C-alpha positions in Angstrom: 105.7 76.4 105.5 105.1 78.6 102.4 105.4 82.2 103.3 105.6 84.0 100.1 102.5 85.4 98.3 104.2 87.8 95.8 107.1 90.0 95.7 106.5 93.5 93.9 108.7 95.7 91.8 110.6 98.0 94.2 111.0 96.8 97.6 107.8 94.9 99.0 106.7 91.5 99.4 103.4 90.0 100.4 103.5 87.0 102.7 101.1 84.8 104.3 102.4 84.4 107.8 103.4 86.8 110.5 107.0 87.8 110.2 108.0 89.1 113.8 111.5 90.1 112.5 111.5 91.2 108.7 115.2 90.8 108.0 115.1 87.2 109.2 111.9 86.5 107.4 113.3 87.5 104.1 115.9 84.8 104.3 113.3 82.1 103.9 111.0 84.4 101.5 113.8 84.8 99.1 114.8 81.0 99.3 111.0 80.4 98.4 111.2 82.8 95.4 114.5 80.8 94.2 112.8 77.6 94.5 109.4 78.9 92.6 109.0 78.5 88.8 109.6 82.2 88.1 112.6 82.2 90.5 114.3 79.3 88.7 113.5 81.0 85.3 115.0 84.2 86.5 118.2 82.9 87.7 120.1 83.9 84.6 119.2 87.2 84.4 121.4 90.0 85.9 120.5 93.4 87.2 119.6 95.8 84.6 118.5 93.3 82.1 115.0 94.9 82.2 116.1 98.0 80.0 117.1 96.0 77.2 113.7 93.9 77.4 112.1 97.4 77.4 113.9 98.7 74.4 112.8 95.4 72.5 109.4 95.8 73.5 109.4 99.5 72.6 110.9 98.4 68.9 108.1 95.9 68.4 105.4 98.8 69.2 106.8 100.9 66.7 107.1 98.5 64.0 103.5 97.4 64.6 102.3 101.1 64.8 104.0 101.3 61.3 102.3 98.2 59.8 98.9 99.6 61.3 99.8 102.9 59.2 100.5 101.0 56.3 97.4 99.0 56.5 95.1 102.3 56.8 97.1 103.8 53.7 96.8 100.8 51.6 93.5 99.3 52.6 95.2 95.9 52.3 97.9 93.6 53.7 100.7 91.9 51.9 101.5 88.5 52.7 104.9 89.6 54.0 103.0 92.0 56.4 100.7 89.2 57.7 103.8 87.2 58.1 105.6 89.6 60.1 102.4 90.3 62.4 102.4 87.0 63.4 106.2 87.2 64.0 105.7 90.1 66.2 103.3 88.1 68.4 105.5 85.3 68.7 108.7 87.6 69.6 106.4 89.2 72.0 105.4 86.1 73.9 108.9 85.4 74.0 109.8 88.6 75.4 107.1 88.6 77.8 108.7 85.5 79.5 112.0 86.8 79.5 110.9 90.3 80.7 108.7 88.7 83.4 111.9 86.7 84.6 114.3 89.7 84.6 111.8 91.8 86.5 111.0 89.3 89.2 115.0 88.7 89.5 115.5 92.3 90.2 112.8 92.5 92.4 114.2 90.1 94.9 117.7 91.5 94.4 116.0 94.9 95.7 114.7 93.4 98.3 117.8 91.5 99.7 119.9 94.8 99.7 117.5 96.5 101.5 116.7 93.5 104.0 118.3 95.6 106.9 115.9 98.4 106.1 112.4 96.9 105.9 109.9 96.6 108.5 107.0 93.6 108.7 103.5 95.1 108.9 99.8 93.9 108.7 98.6 94.8 105.1 96.0 97.7 105.0 93.8 98.3 102.3 96.1 101.4 101.5 98.9 99.1 100.9 96.8 97.0 98.9 96.2 99.8 96.7 99.6 101.2 96.7 100.7 97.9 94.7 97.8 97.9 92.2 99.3 97.5 88.7 102.8 97.2 89.7 105.0 94.4 88.5 104.7 91.3 90.6 105.9 87.6 90.8 102.7 85.9 91.8 101.8 83.2 89.1 98.4 82.5 87.5 97.3 78.5 87.2 98.2 79.1 83.6 101.8 79.9 84.3 101.4 83.9 83.6 102.3 86.4 85.9 99.3 88.2 87.9 98.8 91.9 88.9 96.6 93.2 91.9 93.6 95.3 90.5 91.0 97.0 92.7 87.4 98.3 92.1 85.4 101.0 93.7 84.0 101.1 97.3 81.7 98.0 98.3 78.5 98.9 99.1 77.7 99.9 102.5 81.4 99.9 103.3 84.4 102.3 103.2 86.7 99.6 101.9 87.9 98.8 98.3 87.6 95.6 96.5 90.8 93.7 95.6 91.9 91.1 93.2 94.5 89.3 91.4 94.2 89.4 87.5 95.9 87.4 85.2 97.8 89.1 82.5 97.9 86.4 79.9 94.2 87.9 78.6 93.3 84.1 77.5 89.7 84.8 79.0 89.7 81.6 80.8 91.6 82.2 84.0 89.7 83.4 87.2 90.5 86.6 89.2 91.5 85.8 92.9 89.9 87.8 95.5 92.2 89.4 97.8 91.2 90.9 101.3 93.9 91.9 103.4 91.7 91.5 106.7 90.1 88.2 105.6 93.5 86.6 104.6 95.4 88.1 107.5 98.3 89.1 105.0 101.6 90.6 105.9 103.7 93.0 104.0 107.5 93.5 104.3 108.4 96.7 103.1 110.5 99.8 103.9 109.0 102.1 106.6 106.9 104.9 105.4 104.8 107.3 107.3 102.0 107.4 104.2 101.3 103.6 105.6 102.8 103.5 109.2 100.9 106.3 110.5 97.2 105.8 112.0 94.5 105.6 109.4 93.0 108.8 110.6 96.4 110.7 111.0 97.7 110.2 107.4 94.1 110.7 105.6 94.2 114.0 107.9 97.3 115.0 106.4 96.6 113.7 102.8 93.4 115.8 102.6 94.8 119.2 103.8 94.4 121.8 101.2 98.0 122.8 101.1 99.1 119.0 100.9 96.6 118.4 97.8 97.9 121.5 96.2 101.7 120.3 96.7 100.9 116.7 95.5 99.0 117.7 92.4 101.9 119.8 91.4 104.4 117.1 91.9 102.3 114.6 89.9 101.9 117.1 86.9 105.9 117.2 86.9 105.4 113.6 85.9 102.9 114.0 83.1 104.3 112.2 80.0 107.0 110.3 81.9 107.2 106.7 81.6 106.9 104.3 84.9 109.0 101.3 84.6 106.9 99.7 87.6 103.9 100.0 85.7 104.0 98.0 82.5 101.2 97.2 80.0 100.7 93.6 79.9 99.8 93.8 76.5 102.8 95.6 74.9 105.2 95.3 77.7 106.3 98.9 78.1 106.1 101.1 80.7 103.1 102.9 81.0 103.0 106.9 80.8 101.4 109.3 83.2 98.7 111.5 81.4 95.7 113.2 82.2 92.5 111.4 81.9 89.8 112.2 79.0 87.4 113.0 81.9 89.7 115.0 84.0 88.2 117.4 86.4 91.3 118.6 88.2 91.0 117.0 91.5 93.9 114.6 92.6 92.2 111.4 92.6 90.0 112.0 89.2 92.7 113.6 86.8 95.6 111.2 86.1 96.0 107.5 84.6 98.9 105.3 83.6 98.4 104.8 79.9 100.0 102.4 77.0 101.0 104.2 73.9 101.0 101.0 72.0 98.5 100.2 69.2 96.8 97.0 67.9 97.4 95.6 64.3 94.9 98.0 62.9 96.3 101.0 64.7 93.6 101.2 67.6 95.1 102.5 70.8 95.9 100.2 73.7 92.9 100.3 75.9 94.9 99.2 79.2 94.5 101.9 81.6 95.4 102.1 85.4 93.8 105.2 87.1 95.5 107.2 90.0 92.3 107.2 92.4 93.7 106.6 95.8 96.1 108.5 98.0 98.3 105.4 98.4 98.8 105.2 94.7 99.7 108.9 94.1 102.1 108.3 97.4 103.6 105.7 95.7 103.9 107.2 92.3 105.6 110.1 93.8 108.0 108.1 95.9 109.1 106.3 92.8 109.7 109.5 91.3 111.1 111.6 94.2 112.3 109.2 97.0 109.4 110.1 99.3 105.6 110.1 99.2 102.8 112.6 100.0 104.0 112.8 103.7 107.8 113.0 104.1 109.7 111.0 106.5 
């Protein structure tokens, strides 16, 4: 039986079968991870390895930025610069494989450490939305990792549309639709009132004026900070939380994760992950403060 769908950075896993007792199910899930392609690749990595890879990724971004600045100033590239850009691409591709493996190993280790404090629950749309853009172990048919993405509410319904996206940017990989209700998927994670309360209860709290004001204030304290759970799939660096160019001051229309990298000609990276749902905001706050919008 194959249970594991994906382990996410942090303490969360999506599974395909009902797990009556989360701690017991984790044993099977982690064994499946170890036997998987990315699990085998990650066996050599130790906790904390991602910090070294992040530093390497940042160094490559800065070097690429300097080469772009030089190109704009000189109006041409030297043979040495062209060769170095090709080397940066090769180094980044190697770094991508190493970083993904290290992150996957750390995610599995975090899940193992918290196995006595997790629950098994049916995945809701809110659980799925909270996982958008988060580093995950799901592997595309091409061998690259995938991230969960979302789009606006479906026509005629009050639900969002979720799909897995390959991070290789080859342009040939197909997105994979994900519907928690149709797939009858389960999530293993720590208990959290932002997801364990009834839908009506938690949304009634999320939309209270005093809660909106407090949550917006907490989010603003994170502006300019990097979030290591949200990594640019192009430049491999933690993305920064910033205000959008279209910010209107409301909690769900003002903030987004942005990559500060540039391409070889100095154009800003276009990868963005907007904070457009309460579950996303709650998870961003939980990663920063240890609790989400609603405290335990």
